[in-house]
Steps between C-alpha positions, in 0.01 A plus 500: 500500500658188354643231727871511554651154448878465511686178422841414647764727359870600513716784362835318532464122553506320163305189603267440799621235740163322509146533371188314593310315223339767283662793686626784279818709549671774292856629517629825357840328477452369139133593484381136533161364621508168690241247622530219750441143368345199682841332534648799680704633206481865387411556133562818304184567300547854362699820493791613290630246244717488182273579202579310180746266668422145604598491866484187719231498767339817358190567301519569121493873441523634143722796417388829357485352147294195613779239473670249722856384435425131561181290562540144625205254538462129573172490303406780257168528316477775234233595243738684263877542442651822354844424350704797373190717481275253317240231588575312177276378218283188452722188478818664621715361780759649739853474350840637604797623307734448798466851640124567488161326496245586236194362313580313174363231266442149631743228397394257220680253272449358151320638201142614454230230552743268682356361828716586804628217720739460796843410366714433808349802681514726196212596269549351155313423170540273198368485143359150565247624763288801384157655536323712232245728676338590165406143415505365860744229380750323734781332304731227630760369251570146628333275764233536773565249779201380708598252771686215336358576152544779254328678208695589189416621146508136379241350740253790523346704215229760483458494121155481338551142372600375840297723735339209690815294532740475790816315424349360178209324675140595415315661796192281424696195612483634859122573506288297739189356342181492710203305369142538635328162530146475358228244536282582198322189382626280778251323734654445842393198701432443866762586761684723262708772663529820307675723754779694338446347152225704343566869563189712433361264227121466473365157424311469166216272384731206539384492864130452402480153659344371815818390675538557869752778549768408748832661567657839557403797285701821455451787261168585327296184409179511295280188460256499207340157533136449590569303813806545717538329835769576755579220745637533856858502373460841341771745598489855363841663552510869392255414222180638343249232388194609299236357266423646161225284353458268795306525825636374827174386674460328834151365588415370848869473582649397830848636564672315776839653455588865550346744249662838432322747276696818429266659245144628518254234624121505491297256720139477386323721248150556651358585841355147522844340499605380840865491593602297801835560660573222752867574544694767676603818324869570570547808281352849481154560354502842325260670261639589157397866549486713816153569651318324214367158607284384796538223756129426541225764459207655686278187443757220500718546804758283673375368833832564678837638395796391712821688450809574708520857378226701322627808319235717325500851370148572624242300687130508583337294777119489511496319832701502825879465506658297777878533555650247739856622475655844484351767279770705325397805298779646286297763316555870549151577632245298693156654560275361776150647483380411847386692807757342730796264492552248781846340536544222751878509500661739758763635257463677162816447293560760226750506211562129530688480166720809556816291539743637238430879505370779718295711259146502638343652811355275768193587701134590457303800376146620486284753320287780650314801366607852605179705509680830555711455182243296312762235405606146570792448735693205639647402834705201608801354673793386287865404507651704213749301285725791407554635851449179703283703740143466620240773425158557649342735243183676394367757250672332196322563171709236308277213379617186678274239340746248357808718587789350691704813564363801693635834385621651829622806308150588382394847642184337638695239705461597866618305806203408718478561872494206737347498849679247714691450827850364452686300764839353408835432667626858447191706434185565698247732340148565628269783575708625796858375450775482240807318630808388305740262669835396353702213641741228385233326294289799387649755261336843495530728198340847501433692180379854549492828314630681815631381835551738794693408816510707817881444535776404255531127445830375641760347274466172686135491383576586139486880534768773507451636850496847341202733471648769270752538212685772314493511120753258342575326832631140478415247763800303630466214747663561840630268770177508699285333227367842406584759233700821479455777247781585262456855364566601140876535427702773323442543124730268297556261790402136479365262758767264628646319799795629699542168673283580800206696368303597185608851395495742207846565358704521175639187325881502512721207398803649676858524374813280455 
């Protein structure tokens, strides 16, 4: 049976005297549906209206032919307008003959090809301003004014004989001439400065002298003399200096000023050459190819190597290794092939670099052989990252060598038994006693598949105080901190309050 819900109603009163916010009421006097508003007013929202007639304070209702007599809007957005049974053609506009509105041709002025312009708010055209779409020609009869000047047919011509002229002046008169300076055949002396004067010009045989080259060089400079000496005043600014037929040779030279070599440099050409470096190296020393060259060899070794940080891909030590500081191993697997490990420190710290994530398990594991199943198994004690719980396990067939996550969902994963006596603030468990004590500082939570009590647990202790129930009973709190049973109500009735109790009854808004 469906629920019976009745709103407020009347057979004679035209308008209810008051309605709560959102409360509905219907009157047969005018067949009108009302609703109460937040400000206390009563709003008519439905019922009988005047179809086809625009009526104040009433909804729009079309008549039997789908029309309304009048539609008024402060802001109207439409996608199409039907005027006198037509939506019009491309380019047409709405026009009126004084009695009706219809679609008609748009208003233009002037003759064909004349450009339209605003003539005191009216579209207009003139024979002196035209556009030929066939030749793409815009024609203006008189003057084009640009700022304070103007162009007319007398000071501008596009004829073949005057194509490069503007106002009778040759265009070449306005061209800017740029000349590239050369130095062919010119021997420059000492202290000459060439910066910005010789752009990309190579020196010829005219420079085949023995002058000392001093100054600033830019661009590409080639010296072809047999002897060329550069003194301490040499400054190479964004320049390339090279020798074609000459050799730049320095024998037994002592360089007291700074020396910067940016190209390839070879020191010595045989194994008997001895190179002494008495200074301090301030830059990086890198091989030209990765894993290609040696620093010493198996027969000629450095006595000691002192470095703040030694970073090697692999390493082999034939003798003992002594580590005075901390030993940090960042590899994935460390194998120690010894019978026993002795650690002097009282604490073993695991997962020391697990600062930014929680993706690995923490604990220890071991391997044992199951004779009955003829297979390798593993046991251990871990804190599982996914569950944030500790597990003492056995029987696991998953290989754990180099593995950081134990698969607790593996069918072979079994929780191991533990033999221990537990004494804590709320629990005492031993061979003879199991005691659980809850107080203000010890919270006790019991999780069990079943729990049986000899008597019903009182409401004051979290129970109901009832030992039996009838099908579909509802528990309702009573005045004694217990519960009473509310039996199933009549079909179609709903659960509600009568002001003093919870009951089953019909919903009735009353009358006015």
